N, C-alpha and C positions, 0 to 999 in steps of 0.2 A: 710689057712695057715701061717704062719706065718710072720707078714710085712717084705717086706726088706726093701733097703734103696732106698732114692729116686735116678735116676739115674744125671747121670747131668747135663742130658741137658733135665730134666724133669723142670716144676714149678709148684710149692705147692701152693696151697689157702690161710696157714697160716701157720706159721711163727717156730715151734714148735722145728723139728726136725733140724737136724746139716745140713747140705752143703752145699758145696763149689761154686755152681751156685744159688741157691735157693732164691728167694725173701722172703720178711720177712715185718712184718705191724709195726713193731714198730725196731729198733736196729738197724743194723747196720750190713755188711754182705760184705762180700769179693769182689766178681762178681755179687749180687744182685740186684734188683732196687725193692727201699722201696715206700710203696702206703704216707703214711704220715711219713715226721719226718727225713727218714733216708736219708742219704749223699749214693747218687745212683754209686758207681763202672764203670772203664771202659768200662762193655760190657751189663750192664743192661738200662731200660729204665725206666721214674718213669710216671706213670700222673698227679700225685698232688704230690708235696713235695720234688721232685727231679730232679737234673738236669738228663736229655738225655744222655744215651750214646752212642760211636759210633757204630751202627750194632745192637744193643737188643731195643723191648719195651717191655712194661710190661701195660696191663691193669687195674684192682688194687690186689693190694699185690699181684704180683704175677711176678716172672721173668721169662722174656724170653727168650730162648736157642740162643747160638748162629748161627745166621744163621734162624732165625725161623719168619725174617721181607717175609720171602723169603717163604714160606712156605705156605699151602691152609690154611685159617681161620677157625674159629670155626664153619663161619655162611655156608663151603660150595663152598667157591668164587674160581672159576678152572680158567684154562686158554682161552685169549681167541679164539673164535672160528671164523677164516676165516684163508684163504691163502696169503697174501700177491703181494704171487707174479703172482698169479692164478688172482686179479684183476688188476695189471700193466697190464697184457698183454692180460688181456678185453680192459680196456679200450684204447686203445693203436690201436688193433680193430678198436675198431669205430669208430676212431678216424679221422681211413685209412679211412671207409667207407665210413663219412662224404665227404674228401678231394677228392675221386676217380676221381667224376665227374668234378670238378673244376681241378683236375694234369691231366681228358684228353682234354677238354678245349681249358686249356692253352698252353698244345704241340700240340693239329692239328691248331688251330690257334694264336699260335707266335711260338712255337720253332721251327717246322715243315716249318714257310716261312722261317724265317731265317735262316735255312740251309741251305734248296734252294736255298735261292735269293744269301746264298754266293758260294756255287757252282756253281750256275748260271752266275755268276759273272766271270769268269773265259772259260769262251766257248762265240764261234760268237754268232752275230742275228740268225742264225740258233739253238745253241748247240749241232751241231756234232764237232766243232773242236778245242779241246785246247788251248787257245793263252793266257795263263796265266796271265800275270798284262796288257796288253794292254787297256784293258777295264778301268782299272786302268789309266792309261799314257795318254788317250785320253779325263779323265774329264780335266787332267792341260792345254793339251792343244788344247781341243775348243774350240772359241769365246762364241758361249753363252755357254757353260758352266762353264766358265771364271767369263761370264757377271753373271750367276745365283747365280757363291761365292758371289762373290763383294757384287748384294744386301745383300744375305741372310745373312753376314758379316755386312751394317747395319743395317737390321731386327732387327737385333738383341741388336745392340750398343744403336736404339734408341728408340724403339718400346716399349720395356719392363721397361729402364728407364721413360718414360715420361706418359705413362698409373700408374705404382706406384706411381709417384710422385705427378698425380692427383687426383689421390685415396686415398694419405695421405692429399695432401692439403683439400680434398673437406670431409674427416672424420673429422678434425680435424676442420674445419669453420664449421658444418652442428652442433655442438654439441652446439656451440652458439645465436641459428636461435630456436625461435619458431616450422617453419619449416622444421624444418630439417627430419624429418619422410616422408615429399613429395617430399623432395627434394633427397636427399636417394632412393624414390623409382622410379621418373624419371632420378636417371643418372641411375640407375640398371638396367633398362625394357629394354634398350637394348640389353642383354645377353637373353634378353626372346627368342629373333628374331635371328634365323639361316643366316648363316653364305651367304649362297647363297639369302636371303635376304636381307640381308646387303648390297654385291654386288651392288645389284640390283637399290637400292633407291639413296646409292654414284656415280650408273654409271648416274642416273637423275642428281641428285646433281653438278657434275660434266661437266655437258652436258654446250656444250662450248656458245651456244646460251643464250644471256642471259635474252631472255624473258623461259626460258626451264631449264637450271641452276640458284638453288637456292644459289651456289658459287660464280659464276660472275656476279649473279642479284643480290648484294650486292656489291662484286667489280667493280663495273661498277657504281655504286650508288655512293661510296664513291668516284673513280676516278673524276664524273662530278660534284660533289661539290665541287671541290677545282682545275677542268684544266675544261676550256672552252672546247665543245664538238663544231663537225661540225655537222650544220643546213643543209648543200646540197653535201652529197656526192655524188660525180659521177655525181655531175650538169655537163652542157657543154655546149656551142654554135654550131648552127646551122652552115655552112658555108656562106648561105646567113645574118646569122645576125651580127650586126654591134662588133661583138668581134672578137680576133684571142688569141691564147696561149702566153704565156710570157713568158714561161718556167719553171719550178718548179710546174706545180698546179694551175697558177696563167692566167689569161683573160685583156688583153688590149681592150682598146675602138680603131678601125680601124684611125679612122679620131679623132683628137681634138675636144674640146668643148667648145660652145661659149654662153655666155651670152645672152635668150632671143632664142634660139634653144632648144627647149623638148630634154634631152636627152631619149634613149629608152635602155634596158637592159634586153632584151633577153636571158629562156634558160630553156634548157629538161634538163630530165634525171632524173628530182623527182618525186616519183611514188605518187600519189596524194591522199595516206594517209599516207604518211611521211612528208604531206608538216606542218607545225609547225600550231598549236592550234590557235593561234590570227591570221592567216592570213588569210587574208580577201580581195572580189574580187578586183583585177586590175584598180590601176584607170592611166586613158590616160595620160598619162602626159604632153598633152595641156591642161587640166585642174586644173595642180599643181597649188595653189597658192604660187605664191612667187612673188622676189620684182626686180626692174630693175636688180640689182648687185649682185642678185643670180643667180645661174646655178637649172634646176631642170629637174630631169625624174623620170623614173620609172622606177623599172625592178619587173619581173612578171615571170613565168612559164607560156610556148609558148605551151599548150599543151591542148584538148578539149579532154575526158573521152568521145568516141566514138567514134571520129573523127570529120568531119565537120571545123575543123576552118583551120584558117589563118595564112600562117607565119608573123612572124613581125609584126603583128597588134593586139593589144588586146583582147580579146572575151568576150560574156558576161561568161564565163564559167569563166575563166582562173584568177587567182587566184592572187597576190603579193607574192615576196622573203621575210616576212614577216624577219626583223634583218641580211639582208646582208650585212656585211662590204662592201663600198664603199672607194677607194682613189685617191686621185686625184696626179697626177706621175711631176715634168717637171724636167727632164735633169735626172732622177735618184732620184732622194728626192720625197719624200712625203712633200705634199705642203697644204694640208684639209683632211679630214675623215669625215664619215659618215655612219649612218647606216639607209637604207629600215624601210618605216612605215606599218605597220600591212597591208597597202595594194600599199604596194610594190614604196611607194611615197616617195624621196629624196630631200634635198636642200643642195647644193654648195656655199659658198661665190665669188662671180666673179671677185673680184679682187683678189685672190689666183690659184684658178681653171681656170678659164680663158684664154685657150690656152692651157690649160696643155693634158693628157690625162686620162682615168677612168679608174681604176687598181680595177679588183675583185681580192682579194688577195688569198693564196691559203689556208688559216685557213677557207676560208669558202668551202672551198669542199674535204678538208682533209678527210677519213673515220672514222666515226666514230670507235670511243673504243668498242672494243668486251670483253673485258676484259680480263682473263687467262688460257692460253690454261694447263687447270689440268689434263688430263692424253696425253701430249707431251711428248715426250721425257724425257727431263729432268722434267718435274714434277711428272711424275706417278708413283714411286715410294716410292716419300714424301704423295702425296695425298691417293694413298692407303692403309698408314703407318696412314694417319690423320681416314680412316675409325676403321682401327682394333685400334686402341686408344677409339677410340668414342664409341665402343662394349667392351673392357675390360676395360677397368678406374673403373667402375662402379663397379664390380669383384674384384677389386684394392680398394674399396674405404670398401668397404662392412668387409673383413678380414681386413683390420685395422680399424674400426670402431670399429669391436668385443677385438681388442688387444689395442684399444685407452680404451673400457671400462673397461680393470682389470687393467691400471695404479693408481697406490696409489693417490687417489687427496689430501689425507698428504703434498706428495712430491712437487704438482704443488704448491700449497699455501704456504709450507714452502716455496720456493723458491722465491714466491713474496713479500714472509712478509721483505722477507733476503734483496729486493731492485731487483732483478732480474724482467726485463721488457719483454711482451710476448715472444717476439721474442728470447731470453736468453732462455725462461723456452723451447718454442718450441723446439730449438736448443741445449741447453744442458743437459736436462732433456725429453721430451715428444719421439723423436729421439731417443736415447738410448737403454731409455725402449721399443720400437717399435721394435730395429731391427731385434728382432728373428722375427717377425713375416713379415716387410717388407722381411727379406730376401726368407721367402716361396715362395710369391709376387713373387719377382723377380724370382726367379730360376721357378718356375711354369709358369709363360710368357717367359721366356726363350728358356722353352721345346715346347711351345705352336707353340714359332715363327720358331723353327726349320723346323716344320710342315703345315708352314703358306701353305696354297694350294688353295681355291676357294674361297677367296677374287683375288686373282691377275688374276686368270682366270676367274669373273665376270665383274671388276672390269673396266681392263688393255683394250682397243682397241684390233683388231689385229694389227694392222698396228706400235702399241706404245706393244702388248709382250714379244717380246725383247727384248725389256731394261726394261720393271718389271719381268722378267725372275727369279723366283726364284728353290731352288734345290727340291724343291719338286712337282714345273708344269715342271721342264722340267724332271723333273722322269716318269710324265704322257708321256710328248710330248715323252718323247724315248719308253716308252714302249708301247702304244698304237695310236702312232700317223700314219702318212703315212708312215713315215721312221721311222717304230719301228725296235725296237734294243734291246730285252731284254739280253745281254747281257751287256751294256750301264746302261739299266733302272737296274740291279742288279747291277749294281756299285753302279751308286748312291743311293741305300735303304741303303748299306751295308756304307757306306761314310755318309748317313743321321743316322744311327742305333751311325757308329762313334764318330761321335758329339756329340749325348743325354747321350750317356752311361755314359761320364766325369760329365757332370750335375748332372744326378742321381745318381752318387755315391758321393759327395757332400755332395749334399741333402739327401743321408740317410745317412752320419756322422754325417751333424750335427743333424738329429732328436736321432739318438743314443748317440751323450753330452748332448743332455736335457733330453734326458731318465735316464742319469746317473744321473744328478743332483735332 
């Protein structure tokens, strides 16, 4: 057949024939792409030596027609296989299959109980009569519920702040010591203890008896270091003894003392094992060495263990009241003072004490300082908060320490080079950079504090539980106590939920803001 003219959209291997859209090897063409030395028109593309036009391309010496870049190439490349719609539907099905068990558990353990509690809070204790908002009004009018709400406010204000502050201090200080890791381990260790076990531990720590409670043992030891303690609490004379009550807890002799006449000051009421350690067997007053111008005597415990002793007489097994303070009083004024020796003997100058009454001041018989009543009505809430801080300060320290490790050290060094002291570096650099971490710790502890129950239940004794009451404990007592009222209990549960939700919303918003950064 005779050759035909190349169509407009065909490409030629050599540029011998005329064509509006042909590509040539050498020369120019209105719409062609040139391989070497040719100017490329608007719709042509060139591999070598020419500018690439819009929408066309040539491999070697040939012009690619309009839209050729969108057609199947000579190598046989075709349309991509697979359907995006089908793939997306399949991935959503797989995701739903993985989420379904978690959603079922979430609905059964969280959503349903919340909905049931909201519904139950509008009914009476039996659940048969609709009472509207009466249960919620009872939260405001009931004294125990008001006490619980007030204590929750105290917890919310102090416990998270103190725990976070201690965690910050520990995290900063442990960076500067070689044994910081060991210290962090010790501080964090209470987190491994359950709330129940921690409550039992602190119930013993706060025992009133200094011989059992660590807190009062330390407190009494410090007190007795700076304040003189009584040596003979509850000591008193018998009616046959030459002593009588003088008012205010003191005792005086019935008759004035005279020089040359030994004085006997017997007392009872002191347990033998409570006697001073330095006490020795009492010495008969007649054998006390003195001078003619002195008054001598003996003060002793007139009691023989096992019985058989004589009243108002010193028996071999009876010991002196070592350290007993004795005063000579004339016309209401103290004219002389002395202290009994280890064997109970004492002497007074006759020129001042002759004819005076001997008085045993009340300071001898004052009850011994027994420490602080940590679990009493006034201190039980601060005491339980102290136990909570002991447990959670380590948690705060670990999180803040992790944030502190990410603080750029060059900023701290630059501040020190500029003349800032350590307090200024801490306040102006470290704390602002740790603000997001501190917010996380604070919000977490606030949510945790609103739910505190077991520490209060275990540590506070029955007589002080009303004073230490919190909403979670009141929820338990109202729902499962002897006077159970599930309507009131459900209303308290809803109130706790409403208190926790705003804190959670703030936390979620803060996390989203950080994620956008």
